[in-house]
N, C-alpha and C positions, 0 to 999 in steps of 0.2 A: 514802346513797340511790343506787340504781343507775339510770342513765339508759339507756334502750333506743333505739337508732338503727335505723330501718327504711329500707332502700333500695328504692325503687320504680322499676322499669325503665320508662322512657317508651315508650309504644306509638307509636314513630315509624317503624315498618316495616310493610309490608302483612302479612307473615307473623305478626308479633306481634299485630296487630289481629285477624287471622283466628283465631289460636290462642286469644286471649282470648274471642272470641265462641263458639268451639267448646267450650271448657271450661265456659263458663257455660250454654250451651244443650243440649249433647249429652253431656257427660261426658268422662272421661279416656281412653276407649277409642279415640279418634280420632287420626289423624296427618295431617300436611300433605304434599301433593305440591308440586312446584316452582311458584312464583308465575309467572303469565302476565300480561304487560303488554298493556293495551289502550290506546286513544286517550285516554280520560278516566278509566279505572279499572284496578285490578288484579283479576285473577281468581285465587283460591286454591282449587284443588280439594283434597278431602281423602278419606281412606279411613277404615275402621273395623275394629277387631278385635272379633269376636263369639265368645264362649265357647260351647262345646257339650260336653255330657257324655253318653257312651255307656256303658251298663251291661249286663253279662252277668249276668242274674238268677240263673242256676244257680250260677256260681262266685263271685258277689258281687264281681266285679272291675269297675272302672270306668276309663275312659280319658277324660281331659280334652283336648279339641281346641279350637283357636282358628282360626276362619275369618278370612282376611284379604281383605276386600272393598275393593278400590281404586276411586278415582273414584266414590264413592257420593254425594257432595254437593259444594257449592261455596259460597264466600263472595266477594262482590263488594265491593270497597272503592274509594270515590271518591278520586281523587288530590288534589283540591283541599282536601278537608276531612279526609282520612285517617279517614273514618268508614265503617261498613258501610252500603252502599246496598241490599244484598239478600243473603239467605242462604237455603239450603235449609230449609224448615220441618221441624220435628221429625216431623210425621206423614208427610211425603214421604220423609224419611230412613228411617223404619220400613218404608214400602212398597218403597223401593229395596233395602233389606236382604232383605226377603222375596222380592223378585223374583230376587235372586241365589241365594237358597236354592232357589227353584223351578228355576232354571237348572241347578243341581247335580243336583237330582232328575231332571230331564229327560235329563241326560247319562247317569246310571245307567240310566234307563229305556231309552234308545236302545240302549246296549250290551247290556243284559239281553235285550231282544227279539232281538237278533242271535244271542246265545249260545243261548237256548232254542229258537230257530228252526232251529238246526243239526241235521240228521237224526241225526248221530252222538251227540247227547245223549239220544235215545230218550225224548222227552217224550210222555206220553200225553194229548194235547190232547182226545181224545174223552172223557176223564174229567171235563173241565170242562163239566158238563152245561148250565148256563145260557149260558156263552160259546159252546158248541158250537151252540146253537140259532140264534145269529145268522148262522152260516155254513152253514146247511142247503143253500142252492143248490150250494155247493162240495162238501160231503160227499155229498149225494145224487147229484150228477153223477159224482163219482169212483167211487162204488159202482157206478153203471150202466156206466161205461167199463171198469172192471175185470171186470165180468160180460159184457163185449162187447155191451152194449145201447147202441147209438149213436143219440142223439136228433138231430133236425134243429134248425136254428136257430129256426125258427118254433115248434116244439114247446116249446123252452126258454123262448122269449119269452112263450108263453101260460100257462106255469105260474105265473109271478109277475113282479112289476115289477123285482126286483133280480137275477133269474136271469142275464140276458145280461151284466150288469155284473160279477157275481162270476165267471162262467165265463170272461170275458175275462182275468181274472187268471191262471187256469190256462193259458190260451193264451200270455200274456205270459212266464210262467216256463218254458214249453216242455213242459208235461205233457199238453196237449190241442191238437188242431188241427181246423179245418174242412176236410173233403175233399168235392169238389176245392177249393173256396174259399168263403169266407163270402158272396160275391156270387152264388153259384149257388143257385137256389131249392131244388135237391135236396141241398144240402150237409148233411153230417152231422158231428157232433162225434165225433171218434175219439181213442183213446189214442195217444200218441206212443211211440216206442221208449224214450224216457227214462222214461216212466211205467211201461212194462212191465218195464224193467230194474230199476227201484226195487222193483216188486212182487216180482220174483224174489229180490232181496236181502233184503227184509223178511220174506217168507214168509207174509204174511196180508194180507187187505184192511184190517183195522183198523189194523195197524201202518203200512201204506202211506198210509192216509188221515191218520194222525197226523203222519207225516213231511211230507206235502204241506201240511197245515194249518200246521205250523211254518214252512215256507218262505214261505207266503203271509203269515203274520203278520209274519215278519221283514222281508219286502220291502214290504208294503203296510199296515202297522198304522195309520199316520197317514192314508193314503188311505181306509181303511175307516171311520175316524172322521169325517173332514171331508167327504169326497166322497159316501160311501154312507151315512153317519150310522148306522153299526153300532156300538153302544156296549156290547154285552154283555161284551166282553173287558176293558173298562176297570177294573172293580173287581179283577179277578184280576191285571192288570198292576200296578196301584197297590199291592196287598198284597205282591207279589213285590218290587217296587222299594223299598218301604219297608223290608222286611227286609234285602235285599242292600245297599241304600244305607248302612244303619247298620253292617252287617258290614264293608263296604269301609273305612269310616272307622275302625272298631275295629281292623282289620287281621287278623281271624280270624273264623270262624263264631261266632255268638252263640246263646245259648239264652234265649229271652224268652217271657213269658206272652202269651196271645192278646190280653188287654186292653192290654198294653203295645204290642204290634204295632199295634193299632188306633190308639193315640195317635200312634205314629210315622207312620202313614199320613196322619193328619190334619195333622201338623206338616210332612211332606214336601210336601203338596199344599195348604197353607193358602192360602186365597183362590181355589182352583180347585174348582169344583163336584164333589162326590162323590155318586154315585147313592145312592138310598135303600137299595139292596141291601146296601151296606156296613154299614148299621145293622141291618136286620132279618134278614139271612141271613149275617152275617159268619162264624159258626162253620162254616157249610156251605162258604163260599168257601175257608176254610183247609183243611178236610178234603179238598176236591176238588183243591186245589193239592198236597196231600200225595199223593193218589191219582195225580195226573199226574206225580209225581216232580220237582216244581219246588221245593217245600219238604219238610220232614220233621218228624216228632215226635221229641223227646228227652224221654221220660217225659211230664211234664205241661207241657213247654215246646215252643215252636216253634223249629226250627233250619233250616239250609239244606243244600244238597248241596255237598260239597267240590269236586267237579269243576266245577260251575257257578261257585262262588266263585273258584277258581283262574284261570278265564278272565276274571274281572272285576277282580281285585284290582290288576292292574297300572295301572288307571286312577287308583288312589289318588295316584300321583305327579302327576297332572294337576289334582287338586283343590287349591284355595287354603287348605290347612290346615297348622297347626303343632301338634304333639302334645306333651303332657306325659307323664312316666313313668306306667306302670300303677300304680294305687292299690288296695290292698285295703280294702274298706269295713269 
């Protein structure tokens, strides 16, 4: 008869107690940070590895990535009893992980806005019909300035509530100015040399307006949302961020279906309200993004622009990811 001897390691250290709790409550994807000693307890922070799979539907290639989210939770262990006195609840751990995912999405969003706002990218913002509607004070004012029709401040203020606020953005980036000054009752809004030079380079009013809209979006996207409560651009930015965010993780441009991209957007912004337009006008949003030269069609799939991707891909090194080899499905 064979006798089995089991050796059980005594949980006599705070890291062992913490790891035992983590394995039983959260699973094996967690790891411990250094134990921190307090007056009557130990604090043991921990991180977690979260797998993610990115698929190129056209080539049927997939890339398995692992996100490393450090300091995502903690276990507190009382010194006197060597027992857990408090630990991050499982639900809170899930929320913390999702918050980190949203942070990554916002990093991509921030850099993408800067890239597509660069006039050298020649993005056709006026093709984004619904988004374009939210910035009518800027577009109409630019059209008038380029036609040498110079309105007074009072005239702009009477047109609509948000006109002076949006026009101030043009003044801030140096494309318009009040002459002789905004405090003068007779002051008129005029084009600056900077705007006239841009018009000469672009060769048309439409292209000039597109270039200025990009710079306004690049500099004031979050101000437009929070301060002026202009939300029309948000679905377009989310769709673009969802695509390029996954492409950055994959390491090259992807070709994915419209429905898959919709799922990616919801995953990227889980917990963040998405306007109804994403649901009922999603195909229109994508076609307008293609018309504006932010995304592109690859047959029946959606893909991106190589020059935009190349300006974003370097941020891949800043993401907390580890990648496995490419796998053929």
